[in-house]
C-alpha positions as CSV (number, residue, x, y, z in Angstrom):
1,M,7.7,-38.9,-19.8
2,P,9.2,-35.6,-20.7
3,N,11.8,-33.9,-18.4
4,P,10.4,-31.2,-16.1
5,R,13.6,-29.2,-16.5
6,A,13.3,-29.1,-20.4
7,H,9.8,-27.8,-20.0
8,R,11.3,-25.2,-17.7
9,Y,14.2,-24.0,-20.1
10,I,11.8,-24.0,-23.1
11,L,9.1,-21.7,-21.3
12,A,11.8,-19.4,-19.8
13,L,13.0,-18.6,-23.3
14,L,9.5,-18.1,-24.5
15,L,8.3,-15.8,-21.8
16,A,11.5,-14.3,-21.7
17,G,11.2,-13.4,-25.7
18,A,7.8,-11.8,-24.8
19,A,8.9,-9.6,-22.1
20,S,12.1,-8.4,-24.1
21,S,10.1,-7.8,-27.3
22,A,7.5,-5.6,-25.2
23,L,10.2,-3.8,-23.4
24,A,12.3,-3.1,-26.4
25,A,10.2,-0.1,-27.7
26,D,10.3,1.7,-24.3
27,Y,13.8,1.5,-23.8
28,W,14.8,2.8,-27.2
29,G,12.0,5.4,-27.5
30,E,11.5,4.4,-31.2
31,P,9.2,7.6,-32.9
32,P,5.8,6.5,-34.0
33,S,5.5,5.4,-37.7
34,P,3.8,7.9,-40.0
35,W,2.3,4.9,-41.9
36,P,-1.0,2.8,-40.9
37,A,-0.4,-0.1,-38.5
38,P,0.6,-3.4,-40.4
39,Q,-2.5,-5.6,-41.3
40,S,-1.7,-8.2,-38.7
41,R,-1.9,-6.0,-35.8
42,Q,-5.7,-6.5,-36.5
43,Y,-5.1,-10.1,-34.5
44,A,-3.5,-8.3,-31.4
45,H,-7.2,-7.8,-29.8
46,E,-6.5,-4.9,-27.3
47,D,-9.9,-4.3,-26.5
48,E,-11.0,-8.2,-26.0
49,A,-12.6,-8.9,-22.7
50,M,-13.2,-12.4,-22.8
51,R,-11.5,-15.7,-24.3
52,V,-13.3,-19.2,-24.4
53,R,-11.3,-22.2,-25.5
54,V,-12.7,-25.7,-26.3
55,E,-10.2,-28.6,-27.1
56,A,-10.0,-32.3,-27.1
57,G,-7.3,-34.8,-27.7
58,M,-5.6,-37.4,-25.5
59,L,-4.5,-37.8,-21.8
60,F,-1.7,-40.2,-20.8
61,L,-2.0,-40.8,-17.2
62,R,-0.4,-42.4,-14.3
63,G,-1.0,-42.9,-10.7
64,D,1.0,-44.8,-8.2
65,E,0.2,-45.8,-4.9
66,Y,2.9,-47.0,-2.2
67,V,3.2,-48.8,1.1
68,F,6.4,-47.7,2.8
69,D,8.3,-48.9,5.6
70,G,10.9,-46.0,6.5
71,D,12.7,-45.9,3.3
72,S,12.0,-49.2,2.0
73,T,8.9,-49.7,-0.5
74,L,6.8,-52.7,0.6
75,S,4.1,-52.2,-2.1
76,Q,3.7,-50.4,-5.4
77,L,0.4,-50.1,-7.7
78,I,1.1,-48.6,-10.8
79,W,-2.2,-47.3,-12.7
80,E,-1.6,-46.2,-16.4
81,S,-4.1,-44.8,-19.1
82,K,-4.7,-43.6,-22.4
83,L,-7.9,-41.6,-22.6
84,P,-9.6,-39.0,-24.6
85,V,-9.8,-35.8,-22.9
86,L,-11.9,-32.5,-23.0
87,R,-10.8,-29.4,-21.8
88,G,-12.1,-26.0,-21.6
89,S,-11.5,-22.4,-20.2
90,I,-13.0,-19.0,-19.9
91,D,-10.8,-15.8,-19.4
92,V,-12.3,-12.7,-18.5
93,R,-10.2,-9.2,-18.1
94,V,-11.7,-7.4,-15.2
95,G,-9.6,-4.0,-15.6
96,G,-6.7,-2.6,-14.0
97,G,-4.7,-5.3,-15.6
98,F,-6.4,-8.1,-13.9
99,S,-8.3,-10.9,-15.1
100,V,-10.0,-14.0,-13.8
101,R,-9.8,-17.8,-15.2
102,A,-12.1,-20.8,-14.8
103,E,-10.8,-24.2,-16.6
104,G,-11.7,-27.9,-16.1
105,S,-10.9,-31.2,-17.9
106,L,-12.9,-34.4,-18.2
107,A,-11.6,-37.5,-19.5
108,G,-12.9,-41.2,-19.6
109,L,-13.0,-44.5,-22.0
110,G,-9.7,-45.1,-23.5
111,T,-7.4,-48.2,-22.2
112,S,-5.9,-48.8,-18.8
113,S,-3.8,-51.2,-17.0
114,M,-2.7,-52.0,-13.4
115,E,0.3,-53.8,-12.0
116,D,0.6,-54.8,-8.3
117,Y,4.0,-55.5,-7.1
118,D,5.2,-56.6,-3.3
119,W,8.4,-56.8,-1.7
120,F,8.2,-59.1,1.3
121,V,12.1,-58.9,1.2
122,P,13.0,-55.4,0.6
123,T,16.0,-55.0,-1.2
124,G,15.9,-51.5,-3.0
125,N,15.8,-53.1,-6.3
126,F,12.6,-53.1,-8.0
127,D,13.2,-56.0,-10.2
128,A,13.5,-58.4,-7.1
129,W,9.7,-58.4,-6.1
130,T,8.2,-61.2,-4.4
131,H,4.8,-60.9,-5.6
132,R,3.3,-59.4,-8.9
133,S,-0.6,-59.3,-10.1
134,Q,-1.2,-57.8,-13.6
135,H,-4.7,-56.6,-14.6
136,S,-5.2,-55.8,-18.1
137,D,-9.3,-55.5,-17.4
138,T,-8.6,-51.9,-15.9
139,S,-10.8,-48.8,-16.6
140,V,-11.0,-45.2,-15.3
141,D,-14.5,-44.8,-13.6
142,H,-13.8,-40.9,-13.9
143,F,-11.1,-38.4,-14.3
144,Y,-11.7,-34.5,-14.0
145,T,-10.1,-31.4,-12.9
146,G,-11.4,-28.1,-12.3
147,A,-9.2,-24.8,-11.4
148,F,-9.5,-21.1,-11.0
149,S,-7.1,-18.4,-11.1
150,L,-6.6,-14.7,-10.5
151,G,-4.0,-12.8,-13.0
152,Y,-2.3,-9.7,-13.2
153,E,-0.6,-8.5,-16.3
154,L,3.0,-8.0,-15.8
155,V,3.6,-6.8,-19.4
156,R,0.9,-5.9,-22.4
157,E,1.8,-4.5,-25.7
158,P,-0.1,-4.9,-29.0
159,D,1.7,-8.4,-29.8
160,A,2.7,-9.7,-26.5
161,V,1.5,-10.2,-23.1
162,V,3.0,-11.7,-19.5
163,R,0.9,-12.6,-16.7
164,A,1.5,-13.6,-13.2
165,H,-1.3,-15.8,-11.5
166,A,-2.6,-17.6,-8.6
167,G,-5.3,-20.0,-8.0
168,L,-6.8,-23.1,-6.6
169,K,-7.0,-26.7,-8.5
170,Y,-8.7,-30.0,-7.7
171,T,-8.2,-33.1,-9.2
172,D,-10.0,-36.6,-8.9
173,V,-9.3,-39.7,-10.4
174,Q,-10.6,-43.3,-9.9
175,W,-9.4,-46.7,-11.4
176,S,-11.0,-50.1,-11.1
177,A,-9.4,-53.4,-12.2
178,Y,-10.8,-56.6,-12.6
179,G,-9.4,-60.5,-12.8
180,G,-6.0,-60.6,-13.9
181,S,-2.6,-63.0,-13.3
182,Y,-0.4,-63.3,-10.5
183,I,3.1,-64.6,-9.4
184,Y,3.4,-65.2,-5.8
185,S,6.2,-66.2,-3.8
186,V,4.8,-68.7,-1.5
187,N,6.9,-71.5,-0.9
188,G,9.7,-70.3,-2.6
189,F,10.7,-67.3,-4.9
190,R,7.9,-66.9,-7.2
191,D,6.8,-70.4,-7.2
192,T,3.0,-69.8,-7.5
193,V,1.6,-68.7,-11.0
194,G,-2.3,-68.8,-11.5
195,N,-4.9,-66.5,-12.8
196,F,-8.0,-64.7,-11.4
197,A,-11.5,-65.2,-12.8
198,D,-12.3,-62.6,-15.5
199,G,-14.3,-60.1,-14.4
200,T,-13.8,-60.6,-10.7
201,P,-13.4,-57.1,-8.9
202,A,-9.8,-56.7,-7.7
203,T,-9.2,-53.3,-6.8
204,T,-10.5,-49.8,-7.0
205,Y,-8.3,-46.7,-6.3
206,R,-9.4,-43.0,-5.8
207,Q,-7.0,-39.9,-5.4
208,Q,-8.5,-36.6,-4.5
209,L,-6.0,-33.9,-4.6
210,P,-6.8,-30.2,-4.0
211,E,-3.8,-27.8,-5.1
212,I,-2.7,-24.1,-4.3
213,F,-0.5,-22.8,-7.3
214,L,1.4,-19.7,-8.5
215,G,2.6,-19.4,-12.0
216,V,3.2,-17.1,-15.0
217,D,1.9,-17.4,-18.6
218,G,2.3,-15.5,-21.7
219,E,2.1,-15.3,-25.6
220,Q,3.8,-13.4,-28.2
221,R,2.2,-13.1,-31.6
222,Y,3.9,-12.9,-35.0
223,G,1.1,-11.9,-37.6
224,K,-1.5,-14.5,-37.6
225,L,0.8,-16.8,-35.6
226,R,0.4,-16.8,-31.8
227,V,3.0,-18.8,-29.5
228,G,2.0,-19.2,-25.7
229,G,3.6,-20.6,-22.8
230,L,2.5,-21.8,-19.1
231,L,4.7,-22.6,-16.1
232,R,3.2,-23.2,-12.8
233,G,4.3,-24.4,-9.1
234,G,2.2,-25.3,-6.3
235,I,1.5,-27.6,-3.4
236,T,-1.2,-30.5,-2.6
237,V,-3.2,-29.5,0.4
238,F,-5.3,-32.4,2.2
239,G,-4.8,-34.7,-0.4
240,Q,-6.2,-38.3,0.1
241,S,-6.7,-41.5,-1.3
242,R,-9.0,-44.5,-1.2
243,D,-8.1,-48.3,-2.1
244,N,-10.7,-50.9,-1.9
245,H,-8.8,-54.5,-2.1
246,W,-12.1,-56.3,-2.8
247,M,-10.4,-60.1,-2.6
248,R,-9.2,-59.3,0.6
249,N,-12.0,-57.4,2.2
250,L,-9.5,-54.6,2.8
251,L,-10.0,-50.8,2.6
252,V,-6.9,-48.5,2.9
253,E,-7.5,-45.0,3.4
254,D,-4.6,-42.7,3.0
255,S,-4.1,-39.0,4.0
256,F,-1.2,-37.1,2.6
257,R,0.8,-34.0,4.0
258,V,1.6,-31.0,1.4
259,T,3.5,-32.1,-1.3
260,P,4.9,-30.0,-4.4
261,T,3.3,-29.8,-7.9
262,F,4.6,-28.9,-11.2
263,T,2.5,-27.6,-14.6
264,A,4.2,-26.6,-17.8
265,G,2.3,-25.9,-21.4
266,L,2.9,-24.8,-24.7
267,D,0.3,-23.8,-27.1
268,M,0.5,-22.2,-30.9
269,G,-2.4,-20.9,-32.5
270,Y,-3.4,-19.7,-35.9
271,A,-5.8,-16.7,-36.3
272,L,-8.9,-17.4,-38.5
273,G,-10.2,-13.8,-38.3
274,R,-10.5,-11.4,-35.6
275,N,-12.7,-13.3,-33.3
276,A,-11.5,-17.1,-33.9
277,E,-8.3,-19.1,-33.5
278,L,-7.6,-22.7,-34.2
279,F,-4.6,-23.8,-31.8
280,V,-2.6,-26.9,-30.8
281,A,-1.5,-27.6,-27.1
282,A,0.8,-29.8,-24.9
283,R,0.7,-29.8,-21.1
284,Y,2.4,-31.7,-18.4
285,D,1.1,-31.8,-14.9
286,Q,2.8,-33.7,-12.1
287,A,1.9,-34.3,-8.2
288,F,5.1,-35.6,-6.9
289,Q,5.4,-38.4,-4.6
290,M,3.2,-37.9,-1.4
291,R,3.6,-39.4,2.0
292,G,1.3,-39.5,5.0
293,K,-1.0,-41.7,7.1
294,A,-2.7,-44.8,6.1
295,V,-5.7,-46.4,8.0
296,Y,-6.5,-50.0,7.0
297,S,-9.9,-51.7,8.0
298,N,-12.1,-54.4,7.3
299,T,-14.8,-53.9,4.8
300,N,-17.2,-56.3,6.3
301,T,-16.8,-55.4,10.0
302,G,-15.5,-52.0,9.8
303,A,-12.7,-52.8,12.1
304,V,-9.6,-51.1,12.0
305,T,-6.5,-53.1,12.0
306,I,-3.9,-50.5,11.2
307,A,-3.6,-46.8,11.5
308,Q,0.1,-45.7,11.1
309,D,1.6,-42.6,10.1
310,D,4.4,-42.3,7.1
311,I,3.6,-45.7,5.8
312,A,1.3,-44.5,2.8
313,G,2.5,-43.0,-0.6
314,A,1.0,-41.6,-3.8
315,A,2.2,-40.1,-7.0
316,L,0.1,-38.6,-10.3
317,R,1.5,-37.3,-13.5
318,G,-0.2,-36.7,-17.0
319,I,0.4,-35.5,-20.5
320,E,-2.0,-33.7,-22.5
321,V,-1.8,-33.2,-26.2
322,T,-4.7,-31.3,-27.6
323,G,-6.3,-29.1,-30.7
324,G,-9.2,-26.8,-30.6
325,L,-10.7,-23.4,-31.2
326,M,-10.5,-20.1,-29.3
327,G,-13.1,-17.6,-29.4
328,R,-12.4,-13.7,-28.5
329,F,-15.0,-11.4,-27.5
């Protein structure tokens, strides 16, 4: 996984460069040139009112599910996927330096796996697990995100713009695992080895994460070349997860407290003309480890067996690498 700190440094330099170049002309009071503007200025699009982006690529996704006892981890399920992803967005300038943006992504198919670890004797050492099951027959039932934000231009020049923005986002992902193999500690340490029947439903896990965020984005143009960046921080609100352990007739429903989130992105485009651009992009999203309340119930009878605060946990992170086409109108 990329280092979020490195992303912060890269984006800080990018956005600082955009702001400094835009402010330099005002500071030094450069006189207007008697010559026509360079041809590359035609790609600055001062009069553009809307941008539409469509992109496709790969999403590398990891979700974690935890059971805690105080500071000790009793159980951890690790879900990992490599998925084709589609992403789209619409930006509309509404005047006065303000803009609105709607964006979303959809992913599926690809390859996935799940590993389930338990520590019946907590030691703080991950490798000292007592129970483990591995499920290569795992799939993503669905993955989608949607976000809406309002932006305000802090700096706008013919070849640079820096915006602050705030908005709402929703992420929904569900995995299902089947069959698999196991190593359990029954009469001794890791003394029982076996396999579940192929195709037998093992676990279905879903995360639903609403988010509130603040951020800054910007871009700098160099003729036909455009370099852009995004930096965003936020919090999850009313996050929840649902875990069905089908072989045990067990349903676990978790509700999480407010938790930080982080997003960073970089993209580079090349203008094909006044109204079209090809671009490549990379993006990192993370919902940090969440904690909250868990309710355990029997899926056959509905009887609640455990309802306890601060024993549930979850996390989600993903990297997108995409390429696409942008239109300006």
